[in-house]
CHARMM internal coordinates of N, CA and C (Angstrom, degrees):
IC EDIT
DIST 1 N 1 CA 1.4066
DIST 1 CA 1 C 1.5480
ANGL 1 N 1 CA 1 C 107.20
DIST 1 C 2 N 1.3160
ANGL 1 CA 1 C 2 N 113.28
DIHE 1 N 1 CA 1 C 2 N 138.81
DIST 2 N 2 CA 1.5978
ANGL 1 C 2 N 2 CA 119.28
DIHE 1 CA 1 C 2 N 2 CA -179.07
DIST 2 CA 2 C 1.4549
ANGL 2 N 2 CA 2 C 107.35
DIHE 1 C 2 N 2 CA 2 C -76.75
DIST 2 C 3 N 1.2601
ANGL 2 CA 2 C 3 N 115.87
DIHE 2 N 2 CA 2 C 3 N 146.35
DIST 3 N 3 CA 1.5263
ANGL 2 C 3 N 3 CA 125.35
DIHE 2 CA 2 C 3 N 3 CA 177.12
DIST 3 CA 3 C 1.5419
ANGL 3 N 3 CA 3 C 104.51
DIHE 2 C 3 N 3 CA 3 C -82.91
DIST 3 C 4 N 1.2801
ANGL 3 CA 3 C 4 N 115.00
DIHE 3 N 3 CA 3 C 4 N 131.39
DIST 4 N 4 CA 1.4947
ANGL 3 C 4 N 4 CA 119.02
DIHE 3 CA 3 C 4 N 4 CA 176.05
DIST 4 CA 4 C 1.5787
ANGL 4 N 4 CA 4 C 111.41
DIHE 3 C 4 N 4 CA 4 C -70.37
DIST 4 C 5 N 1.3820
ANGL 4 CA 4 C 5 N 116.75
DIHE 4 N 4 CA 4 C 5 N 137.50
DIST 5 N 5 CA 1.3115
ANGL 4 C 5 N 5 CA 118.97
DIHE 4 CA 4 C 5 N 5 CA -178.83
DIST 5 CA 5 C 1.5647
ANGL 5 N 5 CA 5 C 111.95
DIHE 4 C 5 N 5 CA 5 C -71.31
DIST 5 C 6 N 1.2885
ANGL 5 CA 5 C 6 N 117.46
DIHE 5 N 5 CA 5 C 6 N 156.87
DIST 6 N 6 CA 1.4577
ANGL 5 C 6 N 6 CA 124.52
DIHE 5 CA 5 C 6 N 6 CA -176.38
DIST 6 CA 6 C 1.5942
ANGL 6 N 6 CA 6 C 108.01
DIHE 5 C 6 N 6 CA 6 C -88.07
DIST 6 C 7 N 1.4540
ANGL 6 CA 6 C 7 N 116.26
DIHE 6 N 6 CA 6 C 7 N 142.01
DIST 7 N 7 CA 1.4060
ANGL 6 C 7 N 7 CA 123.51
DIHE 6 CA 6 C 7 N 7 CA -175.84
DIST 7 CA 7 C 1.4095
ANGL 7 N 7 CA 7 C 107.62
DIHE 6 C 7 N 7 CA 7 C -128.10
DIST 7 C 8 N 1.4204
ANGL 7 CA 7 C 8 N 115.82
DIHE 7 N 7 CA 7 C 8 N 138.78
DIST 8 N 8 CA 1.4582
ANGL 7 C 8 N 8 CA 121.15
DIHE 7 CA 7 C 8 N 8 CA 177.47
DIST 8 CA 8 C 1.5406
ANGL 8 N 8 CA 8 C 107.82
DIHE 7 C 8 N 8 CA 8 C -68.66
DIST 8 C 9 N 1.3554
ANGL 8 CA 8 C 9 N 116.99
DIHE 8 N 8 CA 8 C 9 N 129.13
DIST 9 N 9 CA 1.3392
ANGL 8 C 9 N 9 CA 119.78
DIHE 8 CA 8 C 9 N 9 CA 175.52
DIST 9 CA 9 C 1.5067
ANGL 9 N 9 CA 9 C 121.41
DIHE 8 C 9 N 9 CA 9 C -71.30
DIST 9 C 10 N 1.3458
ANGL 9 CA 9 C 10 N 111.96
DIHE 9 N 9 CA 9 C 10 N -14.74
DIST 10 N 10 CA 1.3825
ANGL 9 C 10 N 10 CA 121.76
DIHE 9 CA 9 C 10 N 10 CA -177.75
DIST 10 CA 10 C 1.6620
ANGL 10 N 10 CA 10 C 110.51
DIHE 9 C 10 N 10 CA 10 C -86.82
DIST 10 C 11 N 1.2566
ANGL 10 CA 10 C 11 N 116.99
DIHE 10 N 10 CA 10 C 11 N -53.72
DIST 11 N 11 CA 1.4981
ANGL 10 C 11 N 11 CA 123.75
DIHE 10 CA 10 C 11 N 11 CA -178.48
DIST 11 CA 11 C 1.4695
ANGL 11 N 11 CA 11 C 117.02
DIHE 10 C 11 N 11 CA 11 C -107.36
DIST 11 C 12 N 1.3483
ANGL 11 CA 11 C 12 N 113.95
DIHE 11 N 11 CA 11 C 12 N -6.74
DIST 12 N 12 CA 1.5586
ANGL 11 C 12 N 12 CA 117.92
DIHE 11 CA 11 C 12 N 12 CA -177.98
DIST 12 CA 12 C 1.4450
ANGL 12 N 12 CA 12 C 122.71
DIHE 11 C 12 N 12 CA 12 C 66.71
DIST 12 C 13 N 1.3608
ANGL 12 CA 12 C 13 N 111.62
DIHE 12 N 12 CA 12 C 13 N 19.52
DIST 13 N 13 CA 1.5514
ANGL 12 C 13 N 13 CA 121.27
DIHE 12 CA 12 C 13 N 13 CA -178.88
DIST 13 CA 13 C 1.5334
ANGL 13 N 13 CA 13 C 109.59
DIHE 12 C 13 N 13 CA 13 C -85.51
DIST 13 C 14 N 1.3303
ANGL 13 CA 13 C 14 N 121.92
DIHE 13 N 13 CA 13 C 14 N 139.46
DIST 14 N 14 CA 1.3992
ANGL 13 C 14 N 14 CA 119.69
DIHE 13 CA 13 C 14 N 14 CA 171.93
DIST 14 CA 14 C 1.4476
ANGL 14 N 14 CA 14 C 109.95
DIHE 13 C 14 N 14 CA 14 C -72.04
DIST 14 C 15 N 1.3771
ANGL 14 CA 14 C 15 N 112.81
DIHE 14 N 14 CA 14 C 15 N 138.38
DIST 15 N 15 CA 1.4943
ANGL 14 C 15 N 15 CA 115.23
DIHE 14 CA 14 C 15 N 15 CA -175.13
DIST 15 CA 15 C 1.6194
ANGL 15 N 15 CA 15 C 106.87
DIHE 14 C 15 N 15 CA 15 C -133.13
DIST 15 C 16 N 1.3296
ANGL 15 CA 15 C 16 N 108.85
DIHE 15 N 15 CA 15 C 16 N 144.05
DIST 16 N 16 CA 1.4175
ANGL 15 C 16 N 16 CA 114.00
DIHE 15 CA 15 C 16 N 16 CA 173.74
DIST 16 CA 16 C 1.4897
ANGL 16 N 16 CA 16 C 119.87
DIHE 15 C 16 N 16 CA 16 C -115.06
DIST 16 C 17 N 1.3324
ANGL 16 CA 16 C 17 N 119.37
DIHE 16 N 16 CA 16 C 17 N -4.88
DIST 17 N 17 CA 1.4072
ANGL 16 C 17 N 17 CA 127.44
DIHE 16 CA 16 C 17 N 17 CA 174.73
DIST 17 CA 17 C 1.5742
ANGL 17 N 17 CA 17 C 110.42
DIHE 16 C 17 N 17 CA 17 C -98.51
DIST 17 C 18 N 1.3055
ANGL 17 CA 17 C 18 N 114.32
DIHE 17 N 17 CA 17 C 18 N -160.61
DIST 18 N 18 CA 1.4843
ANGL 17 C 18 N 18 CA 118.46
DIHE 17 CA 17 C 18 N 18 CA -175.93
DIST 18 CA 18 C 1.5269
ANGL 18 N 18 CA 18 C 110.19
DIHE 17 C 18 N 18 CA 18 C -100.31
DIST 18 C 19 N 1.3282
ANGL 18 CA 18 C 19 N 117.31
DIHE 18 N 18 CA 18 C 19 N -12.01
DIST 19 N 19 CA 1.4284
ANGL 18 C 19 N 19 CA 122.13
DIHE 18 CA 18 C 19 N 19 CA 177.75
DIST 19 CA 19 C 1.4822
ANGL 19 N 19 CA 19 C 106.59
DIHE 18 C 19 N 19 CA 19 C -130.48
DIST 19 C 20 N 1.3645
ANGL 19 CA 19 C 20 N 117.56
DIHE 19 N 19 CA 19 C 20 N 145.37
DIST 20 N 20 CA 1.4941
ANGL 19 C 20 N 20 CA 126.55
DIHE 19 CA 19 C 20 N 20 CA 176.55
DIST 20 CA 20 C 1.4334
ANGL 20 N 20 CA 20 C 105.94
DIHE 19 C 20 N 20 CA 20 C -69.10
DIST 20 C 21 N 1.4066
ANGL 20 CA 20 C 21 N 125.21
DIHE 20 N 20 CA 20 C 21 N 132.33
DIST 21 N 21 CA 1.4309
ANGL 20 C 21 N 21 CA 125.50
DIHE 20 CA 20 C 21 N 21 CA -177.94
DIST 21 CA 21 C 1.5426
ANGL 21 N 21 CA 21 C 103.58
DIHE 20 C 21 N 21 CA 21 C -83.20
DIST 21 C 22 N 1.2934
ANGL 21 CA 21 C 22 N 129.19
DIHE 21 N 21 CA 21 C 22 N -15.91
DIST 22 N 22 CA 1.4387
ANGL 21 C 22 N 22 CA 128.60
DIHE 21 CA 21 C 22 N 22 CA 179.41
DIST 22 CA 22 C 1.4739
ANGL 22 N 22 CA 22 C 115.30
DIHE 21 C 22 N 22 CA 22 C -82.21
DIST 22 C 23 N 1.3708
ANGL 22 CA 22 C 23 N 113.23
DIHE 22 N 22 CA 22 C 23 N -54.80
DIST 23 N 23 CA 1.4998
ANGL 22 C 23 N 23 CA 119.11
DIHE 22 CA 22 C 23 N 23 CA -172.09
DIST 23 CA 23 C 1.5672
ANGL 23 N 23 CA 23 C 109.08
DIHE 22 C 23 N 23 CA 23 C -114.95
DIST 23 C 24 N 1.2663
ANGL 23 CA 23 C 24 N 119.98
DIHE 23 N 23 CA 23 C 24 N 5.44
DIST 24 N 24 CA 1.5320
ANGL 23 C 24 N 24 CA 123.11
DIHE 23 CA 23 C 24 N 24 CA 177.19
DIST 24 CA 24 C 1.5677
ANGL 24 N 24 CA 24 C 114.06
DIHE 23 C 24 N 24 CA 24 C 53.27
DIST 24 C 25 N 1.3492
ANGL 24 CA 24 C 25 N 113.72
DIHE 24 N 24 CA 24 C 25 N 30.77
DIST 25 N 25 CA 1.4604
ANGL 24 C 25 N 25 CA 117.66
DIHE 24 CA 24 C 25 N 25 CA 172.62
DIST 25 CA 25 C 1.5749
ANGL 25 N 25 CA 25 C 111.33
DIHE 24 C 25 N 25 CA 25 C -98.39
DIST 25 C 26 N 1.2987
ANGL 25 CA 25 C 26 N 115.47
DIHE 25 N 25 CA 25 C 26 N 167.20
DIST 26 N 26 CA 1.4461
ANGL 25 C 26 N 26 CA 117.80
DIHE 25 CA 25 C 26 N 26 CA -178.77
DIST 26 CA 26 C 1.6244
ANGL 26 N 26 CA 26 C 106.04
DIHE 25 C 26 N 26 CA 26 C -130.29
DIST 26 C 27 N 1.1955
ANGL 26 CA 26 C 27 N 118.63
DIHE 26 N 26 CA 26 C 27 N 31.52
DIST 27 N 27 CA 1.5378
ANGL 26 C 27 N 27 CA 126.65
DIHE 26 CA 26 C 27 N 27 CA -179.66
DIST 27 CA 27 C 1.4938
ANGL 27 N 27 CA 27 C 104.43
DIHE 26 C 27 N 27 CA 27 C -102.63
DIST 27 C 28 N 1.3932
ANGL 27 CA 27 C 28 N 116.56
DIHE 27 N 27 CA 27 C 28 N 100.54
DIST 28 N 28 CA 1.4340
ANGL 27 C 28 N 28 CA 120.73
DIHE 27 CA 27 C 28 N 28 CA -177.77
DIST 28 CA 28 C 1.5170
ANGL 28 N 28 CA 28 C 111.17
DIHE 27 C 28 N 28 CA 28 C -117.72
DIST 28 C 29 N 1.4108
ANGL 28 CA 28 C 29 N 110.65
DIHE 28 N 28 CA 28 C 29 N 163.40
DIST 29 N 29 CA 1.4411
ANGL 28 C 29 N 29 CA 119.68
DIHE 28 CA 28 C 29 N 29 CA 173.79
DIST 29 CA 29 C 1.5035
ANGL 29 N 29 CA 29 C 113.21
DIHE 28 C 29 N 29 CA 29 C -144.56
DIST 29 C 30 N 1.3101
ANGL 29 CA 29 C 30 N 116.32
DIHE 29 N 29 CA 29 C 30 N 146.57
DIST 30 N 30 CA 1.4423
ANGL 29 C 30 N 30 CA 120.58
DIHE 29 CA 29 C 30 N 30 CA 175.11
DIST 30 CA 30 C 1.5382
ANGL 30 N 30 CA 30 C 115.10
DIHE 29 C 30 N 30 CA 30 C -103.63
DIST 30 C 31 N 1.4133
ANGL 30 CA 30 C 31 N 111.29
DIHE 30 N 30 CA 30 C 31 N 8.96
DIST 31 N 31 CA 1.4880
ANGL 30 C 31 N 31 CA 119.57
DIHE 30 CA 30 C 31 N 31 CA 177.35
DIST 31 CA 31 C 1.5763
ANGL 31 N 31 CA 31 C 106.46
DIHE 30 C 31 N 31 CA 31 C -104.51
DIST 31 C 32 N 1.2940
ANGL 31 CA 31 C 32 N 113.55
DIHE 31 N 31 CA 31 C 32 N 97.61
DIST 32 N 32 CA 1.5643
ANGL 31 C 32 N 32 CA 118.31
DIHE 31 CA 31 C 32 N 32 CA 178.06
DIST 32 CA 32 C 1.5514
ANGL 32 N 32 CA 32 C 107.86
DIHE 31 C 32 N 32 CA 32 C -144.47
DIST 32 C 33 N 1.3412
ANGL 32 CA 32 C 33 N 108.72
DIHE 32 N 32 CA 32 C 33 N 163.52
DIST 33 N 33 CA 1.4137
ANGL 32 C 33 N 33 CA 120.99
DIHE 32 CA 32 C 33 N 33 CA -179.05
DIST 33 CA 33 C 1.5442
ANGL 33 N 33 CA 33 C 109.65
DIHE 32 C 33 N 33 CA 33 C -131.32
DIST 33 C 34 N 1.3152
ANGL 33 CA 33 C 34 N 120.60
DIHE 33 N 33 CA 33 C 34 N 139.48
DIST 34 N 34 CA 1.4347
ANGL 33 C 34 N 34 CA 121.51
DIHE 33 CA 33 C 34 N 34 CA 164.81
DIST 34 CA 34 C 1.5401
ANGL 34 N 34 CA 34 C 106.19
DIHE 33 C 34 N 34 CA 34 C 85.17
DIST 34 C 35 N 1.3350
ANGL 34 CA 34 C 35 N 115.32
DIHE 34 N 34 CA 34 C 35 N 147.73
DIST 35 N 35 CA 1.4653
ANGL 34 C 35 N 35 CA 121.43
DIHE 34 CA 34 C 35 N 35 CA 176.25
DIST 35 CA 35 C 1.5037
ANGL 35 N 35 CA 35 C 105.30
DIHE 34 C 35 N 35 CA 35 C -132.84
DIST 35 C 36 N 1.3725
ANGL 35 CA 35 C 36 N 120.21
DIHE 35 N 35 CA 35 C 36 N 138.52
DIST 36 N 36 CA 1.4811
ANGL 35 C 36 N 36 CA 124.26
DIHE 35 CA 35 C 36 N 36 CA 164.57
DIST 36 CA 36 C 1.5608
ANGL 36 N 36 CA 36 C 109.20
DIHE 35 C 36 N 36 CA 36 C -133.39
DIST 36 C 37 N 1.3211
ANGL 36 CA 36 C 37 N 120.87
DIHE 36 N 36 CA 36 C 37 N 136.47
DIST 37 N 37 CA 1.3714
ANGL 36 C 37 N 37 CA 123.57
DIHE 36 CA 36 C 37 N 37 CA 174.92
DIST 37 CA 37 C 1.5423
ANGL 37 N 37 CA 37 C 110.77
DIHE 36 C 37 N 37 CA 37 C -105.24
DIST 37 C 38 N 1.2672
ANGL 37 CA 37 C 38 N 118.31
DIHE 37 N 37 CA 37 C 38 N 125.42
DIST 38 N 38 CA 1.4533
ANGL 37 C 38 N 38 CA 118.76
DIHE 37 CA 37 C 38 N 38 CA -174.81
DIST 38 CA 38 C 1.6249
ANGL 38 N 38 CA 38 C 103.69
DIHE 37 C 38 N 38 CA 38 C -111.45
DIST 38 C 39 N 1.2371
ANGL 38 CA 38 C 39 N 113.63
DIHE 38 N 38 CA 38 C 39 N 117.07
DIST 39 N 39 CA 1.5560
ANGL 38 C 39 N 39 CA 120.74
DIHE 38 CA 38 C 39 N 39 CA 173.70
DIST 39 CA 39 C 1.5350
ANGL 39 N 39 CA 39 C 113.56
DIHE 38 C 39 N 39 CA 39 C -90.45
DIST 39 C 40 N 1.2039
ANGL 39 CA 39 C 40 N 115.70
DIHE 39 N 39 CA 39 C 40 N -45.90
DIST 40 N 40 CA 1.4885
ANGL 39 C 40 N 40 CA 118.75
DIHE 39 CA 39 C 40 N 40 CA -178.81
DIST 40 CA 40 C 1.5390
ANGL 40 N 40 CA 40 C 109.29
DIHE 39 C 40 N 40 CA 40 C -130.27
DIST 40 C 41 N 1.3098
ANGL 40 CA 40 C 41 N 113.57
DIHE 40 N 40 CA 40 C 41 N 92.28
DIST 41 N 41 CA 1.5163
ANGL 40 C 41 N 41 CA 116.20
DIHE 40 CA 40 C 41 N 41 CA -176.83
DIST 41 CA 41 C 1.5008
ANGL 41 N 41 CA 41 C 119.65
DIHE 40 C 41 N 41 CA 41 C -65.42
DIST 41 C 42 N 1.3966
ANGL 41 CA 41 C 42 N 115.96
DIHE 41 N 41 CA 41 C 42 N -19.03
DIST 42 N 42 CA 1.3520
ANGL 41 C 42 N 42 CA 121.87
DIHE 41 CA 41 C 42 N 42 CA 178.96
DIST 42 CA 42 C 1.4853
ANGL 42 N 42 CA 42 C 114.58
DIHE 41 C 42 N 42 CA 42 C -73.82
DIST 42 C 43 N 1.3574
ANGL 42 CA 42 C 43 N 120.82
DIHE 42 N 42 CA 42 C 43 N -28.73
DIST 43 N 43 CA 1.3934
ANGL 42 C 43 N 43 CA 128.49
DIHE 42 CA 42 C 43 N 43 CA 178.78
DIST 43 CA 43 C 1.5461
ANGL 43 N 43 CA 43 C 115.60
DIHE 42 C 43 N 43 CA 43 C -105.43
DIST 43 C 44 N 1.3559
ANGL 43 CA 43 C 44 N 115.72
DIHE 43 N 43 CA 43 C 44 N 2.17
DIST 44 N 44 CA 1.4327
ANGL 43 C 44 N 44 CA 122.91
DIHE 43 CA 43 C 44 N 44 CA -179.01
DIST 44 CA 44 C 1.4593
ANGL 44 N 44 CA 44 C 115.48
DIHE 43 C 44 N 44 CA 44 C -90.50
DIST 44 C 45 N 1.2634
ANGL 44 CA 44 C 45 N 118.01
DIHE 44 N 44 CA 44 C 45 N 122.23
DIST 45 N 45 CA 1.5294
ANGL 44 C 45 N 45 CA 117.83
DIHE 44 CA 44 C 45 N 45 CA 172.82
DIST 45 CA 45 C 1.4914
ANGL 45 N 45 CA 45 C 112.95
DIHE 44 C 45 N 45 CA 45 C -67.24
DIST 45 C 46 N 1.3424
ANGL 45 CA 45 C 46 N 115.35
DIHE 45 N 45 CA 45 C 46 N -37.79
DIST 46 N 46 CA 1.4789
ANGL 45 C 46 N 46 CA 121.83
DIHE 45 CA 45 C 46 N 46 CA -178.57
DIST 46 CA 46 C 1.4962
ANGL 46 N 46 CA 46 C 104.69
DIHE 45 C 46 N 46 CA 46 C -64.48
DIST 46 C 47 N 1.2903
ANGL 46 CA 46 C 47 N 121.78
DIHE 46 N 46 CA 46 C 47 N -48.32
DIST 47 N 47 CA 1.4519
ANGL 46 C 47 N 47 CA 121.09
DIHE 46 CA 46 C 47 N 47 CA -178.17
DIST 47 CA 47 C 1.5379
ANGL 47 N 47 CA 47 C 111.23
DIHE 46 C 47 N 47 CA 47 C -58.37
DIST 47 C 48 N 1.3511
ANGL 47 CA 47 C 48 N 116.01
DIHE 47 N 47 CA 47 C 48 N -39.62
DIST 48 N 48 CA 1.4721
ANGL 47 C 48 N 48 CA 120.30
DIHE 47 CA 47 C 48 N 48 CA 179.89
DIST 48 CA 48 C 1.6637
ANGL 48 N 48 CA 48 C 109.31
DIHE 47 C 48 N 48 CA 48 C -60.97
DIST 48 C 49 N 1.2893
ANGL 48 CA 48 C 49 N 110.10
DIHE 48 N 48 CA 48 C 49 N -48.93
DIST 49 N 49 CA 1.4960
ANGL 48 C 49 N 49 CA 119.01
DIHE 48 CA 48 C 49 N 49 CA -179.39
DIST 49 CA 49 C 1.5608
ANGL 49 N 49 CA 49 C 110.24
DIHE 48 C 49 N 49 CA 49 C -55.41
DIST 49 C 50 N 1.4128
ANGL 49 CA 49 C 50 N 110.76
DIHE 49 N 49 CA 49 C 50 N -48.32
DIST 50 N 50 CA 1.5329
ANGL 49 C 50 N 50 CA 113.14
DIHE 49 CA 49 C 50 N 50 CA -179.90
DIST 50 CA 50 C 1.4111
ANGL 50 N 50 CA 50 C 117.09
DIHE 49 C 50 N 50 CA 50 C -87.48
DIST 50 C 51 N 1.3825
ANGL 50 CA 50 C 51 N 119.88
DIHE 50 N 50 CA 50 C 51 N 5.11
DIST 51 N 51 CA 1.4597
ANGL 50 C 51 N 51 CA 122.87
DIHE 50 CA 50 C 51 N 51 CA 174.60
DIST 51 CA 51 C 1.5077
ANGL 51 N 51 CA 51 C 112.23
DIHE 50 C 51 N 51 CA 51 C 71.55
DIST 51 C 52 N 1.4311
ANGL 51 CA 51 C 52 N 121.59
DIHE 51 N 51 CA 51 C 52 N 28.92
DIST 52 N 52 CA 1.3424
ANGL 51 C 52 N 52 CA 125.18
DIHE 51 CA 51 C 52 N 52 CA 177.32
DIST 52 CA 52 C 1.4792
ANGL 52 N 52 CA 52 C 113.33
DIHE 51 C 52 N 52 CA 52 C -90.76
DIST 52 C 53 N 1.3617
ANGL 52 CA 52 C 53 N 116.48
DIHE 52 N 52 CA 52 C 53 N 126.73
DIST 53 N 53 CA 1.4539
ANGL 52 C 53 N 53 CA 120.84
DIHE 52 CA 52 C 53 N 53 CA 176.25
DIST 53 CA 53 C 1.5944
ANGL 53 N 53 CA 53 C 115.88
DIHE 52 C 53 N 53 CA 53 C -109.94
DIST 53 C 54 N 1.2338
ANGL 53 CA 53 C 54 N 119.96
DIHE 53 N 53 CA 53 C 54 N -11.63
DIST 54 N 54 CA 1.3502
ANGL 53 C 54 N 54 CA 125.04
DIHE 53 CA 53 C 54 N 54 CA -177.84
DIST 54 CA 54 C 1.5170
ANGL 54 N 54 CA 54 C 112.96
DIHE 53 C 54 N 54 CA 54 C -120.25
DIST 54 C 55 N 1.3303
ANGL 54 CA 54 C 55 N 116.59
DIHE 54 N 54 CA 54 C 55 N 131.55
DIST 55 N 55 CA 1.5384
ANGL 54 C 55 N 55 CA 118.72
DIHE 54 CA 54 C 55 N 55 CA -176.22
DIST 55 CA 55 C 1.6331
ANGL 55 N 55 CA 55 C 111.80
DIHE 54 C 55 N 55 CA 55 C -61.81
DIST 55 C 56 N 1.3206
ANGL 55 CA 55 C 56 N 113.47
DIHE 55 N 55 CA 55 C 56 N 148.59
DIST 56 N 56 CA 1.4003
ANGL 55 C 56 N 56 CA 112.65
DIHE 55 CA 55 C 56 N 56 CA 178.45
DIST 56 CA 56 C 1.5262
ANGL 56 N 56 CA 56 C 105.41
DIHE 55 C 56 N 56 CA 56 C 157.05
DIST 56 C 57 N 1.3945
ANGL 56 CA 56 C 57 N 114.46
DIHE 56 N 56 CA 56 C 57 N -171.68
DIST 57 N 57 CA 1.5799
ANGL 56 C 57 N 57 CA 123.07
DIHE 56 CA 56 C 57 N 57 CA -169.63
DIST 57 CA 57 C 1.5556
ANGL 57 N 57 CA 57 C 94.72
DIHE 56 C 57 N 57 CA 57 C -107.75
DIST 57 C 58 N 1.4586
ANGL 57 CA 57 C 58 N 114.56
DIHE 57 N 57 CA 57 C 58 N 131.07
DIST 58 N 58 CA 1.4375
ANGL 57 C 58 N 58 CA 125.59
DIHE 57 CA 57 C 58 N 58 CA 175.67
DIST 58 CA 58 C 1.4574
ANGL 58 N 58 CA 58 C 110.21
DIHE 57 C 58 N 58 CA 58 C -129.88
DIST 58 C 59 N 1.3670
ANGL 58 CA 58 C 59 N 113.92
DIHE 58 N 58 CA 58 C 59 N 156.69
DIST 59 N 59 CA 1.4440
ANGL 58 C 59 N 59 CA 119.93
DIHE 58 CA 58 C 59 N 59 CA 169.57
DIST 59 CA 59 C 1.4972
ANGL 59 N 59 CA 59 C 111.65
DIHE 58 C 59 N 59 CA 59 C -92.71
DIST 59 C 60 N 1.3094
ANGL 59 CA 59 C 60 N 118.82
DIHE 59 N 59 CA 59 C 60 N 158.49
DIST 60 N 60 CA 1.4050
ANGL 59 C 60 N 60 CA 120.77
DIHE 59 CA 59 C 60 N 60 CA 173.68
DIST 60 CA 60 C 1.4561
ANGL 60 N 60 CA 60 C 114.98
DIHE 59 C 60 N 60 CA 60 C -88.72
DIST 60 C 61 N 1.2388
ANGL 60 CA 60 C 61 N 123.34
DIHE 60 N 60 CA 60 C 61 N -32.21
DIST 61 N 61 CA 1.4334
ANGL 60 C 61 N 61 CA 129.32
DIHE 60 CA 60 C 61 N 61 CA 176.87
DIST 61 CA 61 C 1.5102
ANGL 61 N 61 CA 61 C 113.74
DIHE 60 C 61 N 61 CA 61 C -135.80
DIST 61 C 62 N 1.2946
ANGL 61 CA 61 C 62 N 117.16
DIHE 61 N 61 CA 61 C 62 N 126.75
DIST 62 N 62 CA 1.4515
ANGL 61 C 62 N 62 CA 119.35
DIHE 61 CA 61 C 62 N 62 CA 177.07
DIST 62 CA 62 C 1.5980
ANGL 62 N 62 CA 62 C 111.17
DIHE 61 C 62 N 62 CA 62 C -128.26
DIST 62 C 63 N 1.3573
ANGL 62 CA 62 C 63 N 116.65
DIHE 62 N 62 CA 62 C 63 N 135.65
DIST 63 N 63 CA 1.4316
ANGL 62 C 63 N 63 CA 119.96
DIHE 62 CA 62 C 63 N 63 CA 178.02
DIST 63 CA 63 C 1.4046
ANGL 63 N 63 CA 63 C 114.29
DIHE 62 C 63 N 63 CA 63 C -86.51
END
COOR INIT
IC SEED 1 N 1 CA 1 C
IC BUILD
C-alpha cells in the first residue's frame, strides 16, 4: 500500500520537506481528499477560487 503524501494544512500544497515552500509553515496532514494541479495561477479560475498564487500540486480538502 502506498503512503499518502503530506499536505500543508495552511495552504493545502503537497510538501516533501519539513517546511512548506509557499507559506513557511510546518503543520502537515496525511488526511486529504482530491488533487488539483495549478500551472498558471493568474489565468486559472480554480486557483482564484482556492486562493492559490503559486503554481504546484494542491489538495482540495485537508483535515
